[in-house]
N, C-alpha and C positions, 0 to 999 in steps of 0.2 A: 751617185749617178750625174751629178752636175759638174764633176770634174774636180772637187776638192774646194779649198777656200783659199782666195788670193793666189792661186797658183800652186798651192801646197796639198798634196794627199795626206788623209789621215792614215797613219800606219799604227796599228794597235798591237802591242807586245804584251804577253801576259806570262804568268808564273803561278803555279799551283803549290800553295804551301801546305795543303791538305789539313788544314785547321791547326797547324803546328806552328807555335811562335818561333822556334829555332829555324824551321824551314822559312818562315816569313822573313827572318833576318837575311837569310841567304838570297831569297827572291828580291827583297829591297835592293841589295847591292848589285845583283845580276842585272836588274832593270836600269838601274842608274849608270853602272860602270860599263857593261856591255851593250845594252840596247840603247843608251843614251837618250833616255826618254825626256821629253820637254816637261811632262807632268804626269801624274798619276790620274786615272780615270776610273772612277766607281770601284767598288770593293765589296767582298764578303770575306773578311779576315779579322781574326782576334788582334792582329797586329795594329789595327788602327789606334788602339788605346794607349800605346806605349812608344808611337813613332814621332811624337811631337819634336823632341829635341833634334832627331835625325833630319826632319824636314826643315827646320830653322837653319841647321848647319850646312845642309846642301842646298837650301834655297829652292825647294821643289814644292809646287802647289799640289794639293789633292783635290781635284774637282769631282763632285759627286760622291764622296765617301759615304759609307752606309749609316753613319750617325748613330750607331749602336751605343757608343760611349758619349757620356755628356762632355767630356774633354775635347772631343772632335769639334764641338760647337763653339768651344773657347779658343781653338787654335787659329791664329790668322792665317796660316797656310793651308787650312783645311775648308771645304765648302760642301758640308753634309747636305744630302737631299731626303734623308729620312729621319723621322724624329727619333730622339734618344730614348733609351729603356726607361730612364727616369721619368721623362716627360710623358711617355706612354702609360707608365704606372699612375701618375697623377691623374691623368684624363680618364683612365679605366676605373679608378676608385671614385672619381666624381660622378661618372655615369652610374656605377653601382649605387652609390649613395642616393642620387636623385631618381633613378628610374627603377632599379631592382628593390631597393629599400629592404635589405635584409636586416634580421637582427644579430646574426652571427655569421662569420666567414672563415673559410680555411685559406691559407696561402701556399702556393707552391712556387718555389723560386730557384733560378739556376744557381749553383753553389759557387758563384764568382764574385769579386769584390764590387763589380758594377751592379749586378743583380741585387746584392745585399743593400746597396744605396737605393735600389728601386724599391725594395721591400719597406726600407724606412719611409720612402715617399708615400707608399700606401697607407702606413699608419698616420702620416700627417694629415690625410683626408679622412680615413675611417674612424680614428680615435675621438675627434672632436664630435663626430656625429653619433657617438655611443654605439658603434657597431663593433661587436666584440670579435675578436681574432682568437678562434679557438683552437687552431692548429696551424703551425708553420712547418713546411717541410722542405728541406734542400734537395734539389734534383742535380744529378751529375750530368756533364756535357754528353756522355754516352753510356747510359744505364741498361744493362741487359734485361732487367726486369723491375717493373714498377707496382707489382701486385702487393708488396709489404706497405708501400705508400698508399695504395688505394685502401688496403685494410685499416691503416692508421686513420685515414681521413674519415672513413665510414664510422669508426669508433667515436671520432670527435663530433659527427653528425652537424656539420655547418649547414645554414640555409643555402649558401653560395660559395663557390670556390672562385678565387683570383689566381690566375697564373701569371708570373713574370718570368718566363722561361724561354725555351725555343723548341723547335718541333720534335726532335727525336725522343727526349723524355716524355713530352706531352703527348704524343702519339701513342706511346706505350702504355701511359696512364690511362688513356681513353678506352684503349683496346682492353686493358685489364679490368677497367671499371665495368665494361659491357660483360666480361667473363664472369664477374662477380655480382652482376645484376644490380650494380649501384649507379646512381646519379644523384647529385644534390638537388633538393626539391625546387630551388629557385635557379638552377642551372649554374653554368661555368662561364667565366669571361677571362680575357687576357690579351697577349700579344703574339705576333710571329706565326700565327697559323693560317693565314690567307694564302691559299694555293688550291689549284685544280686537283692535285694529287691526293689532297686530305680526304676527298670524297671516297676514293678507292680504298684508303687506308683504314678509315674508322667506320664507314658504313651507316646503318640507320640509327644506331643507338644515341649519338649526340643530337638528333632532332628534338630530344626532349628539352633542349635549350642550351646552346653553346654559342658564344659570341666572341669575335676577335676584333680588335682595334687595329687599324692601318692607316698609313699616311696618305693613301690615294684611293680614289674610286675605283672600283672593279673594272677589268676588262671585259670586252664582248658587247659593249653597247654602242658600236660605232666609233669609238674613240680612236686618235690618232695612233696610240701604242698599238692596239689591236690591228689597225689597218696595215701598219708596218710589218708587224709579226707575221700577219697572213700573207704578205708579199714575199718577204725575204726568208721567213723561217716557219713555214706551214707545220713543221714537225713539233713545234711548241704547243700545239693545240691543248694537249693534256699535261702540260709542263709550266704553265704560267704560274707565277707567285709574285709576292710583293717585292722580292729582290730582283727579279728579272724586270719588273718596271722600274725599279731603281737604277739598274743598269743602263736601261734605254734612256732614263732622264739624265743620268750623268753625261752621256755621250752627246745627248741633244743640247744641253745647256753648254757644255764646252765648246760645241761647234758654233752655236749662236754667239757665244762671246768672243770667239775667235773672229768670226765674221764683223761684228760691232767694232772689235779692236783695231782692224785694219791690217795691212801687209807688215807694218813694222811690229812684229810680234816679239815680245819678251816676257819673262816670267813677272817681272815688275808691272808691265803694262797689263797682262792678262789679269793680275790681281786687282788692279785698279779699275778695270773694265767690270769684273764680277762684282765689285762692290759699288758701283755706280748707279744701279737700277734693280728693280724687281725682275725676277725671271719667272716666266710661267712655264709649267711643266707639261703643257701641251693640252689640246682639246680633249675633253672628257676625263682628264686626271684629277681636276678639282683642287689643285694645289699649286701654289707659287712660293717663292722665298725672297727675302731681301737681306743680303749679307752686307749689312752697313759697316763702313770703316770702324774697326775697334769693337764691333759687336756683331758676330755671326749667329748668335743664339736668338732668332727671332721668329722661328715657326713654332706655332702653339696648337693649331688645330688639325684633327684628323677625322676619321670615319669609323663608326661601329657597324660591323657586318654580323649577320645571323647565319648559323649553319642551316642549310636548306635542303640539300640533296646529296646523295653519295655518288651521284652520276658524273664522274670525272670526264672532263671534256664538253660538258653541257653548258658551261659558263653560268651555271645556276648552284653551284655547290655552296657558295655564300651569296646572300642578297642583303641590301641595306636593312639595318634593324629599324623596324617601322616606328618606334616610340621616339627615339632620338638618335638618328644616323649620324649627325654631325656633332662632335664632342671636341672640347677645348680644355686646355691647362692654362689659366690665367697667370700662373707663376707665383701666386700669392701663397 
């Protein structure tokens, strides 16, 4: 609306890899060779975990990557805006240890190398606290049925379930739990479930106690993200989730950094600008990051939300967990 930055318009090119790493490779080359991009902005792709050598070779920064992989936080060419799976695992396990205080837990984890690292991180917190892990169940990225996993978890009978997974198998697990009339007595907690659509998909059953950790405060409270979405994308009302917040933040930070950088914009200069100061994610988001030179891995705190309502589009599907809504991983 303001006419761009220093006389330049933002032109955003995209390529859908459909969650396939081979297609990601093709998209990567298309955006660099054909679209001639200056940098990558934001992402929801499995490719961010294995692109590090390519970014260094091509000298392309990635501003606002989704941070799923710990390696994104270690790459000098990447500037993540969402906490890694391993950090989320440690923060969730700390919350479970200090607030839920179960004697036994079951673990659901996505059957990928990164999520196996996150599972190990859970043990680093739970084992010293003498919280017994009575069942560990791997989930696949796209599982047609989770009923057998529900049956297995029921047989183990944990006080609480921790999941370090992602929405498709977890939604199926929750629905199949409702079909079997099962819910762990001290509830279920984990990551990657913050989204308006979750209410429509899982219904009333998880109100027995379901919690999800996320990097940002929720939309719908007069925050900047919500105001922008209401103005430019009102169709998003029932589609908000933590990755749409991340996409907004990636573009916001990139634009602010380019404005601060000045008209002589190069990839080297934007990296120095991004590493020069703390970047706030916007009013109402409750998050900021400092990517210091030589150490981008500096974001440690996030938010615990409680499932509250199946009313998709109400902005009350999740609410802040009342006992300890702000949780941190101190990295120790």
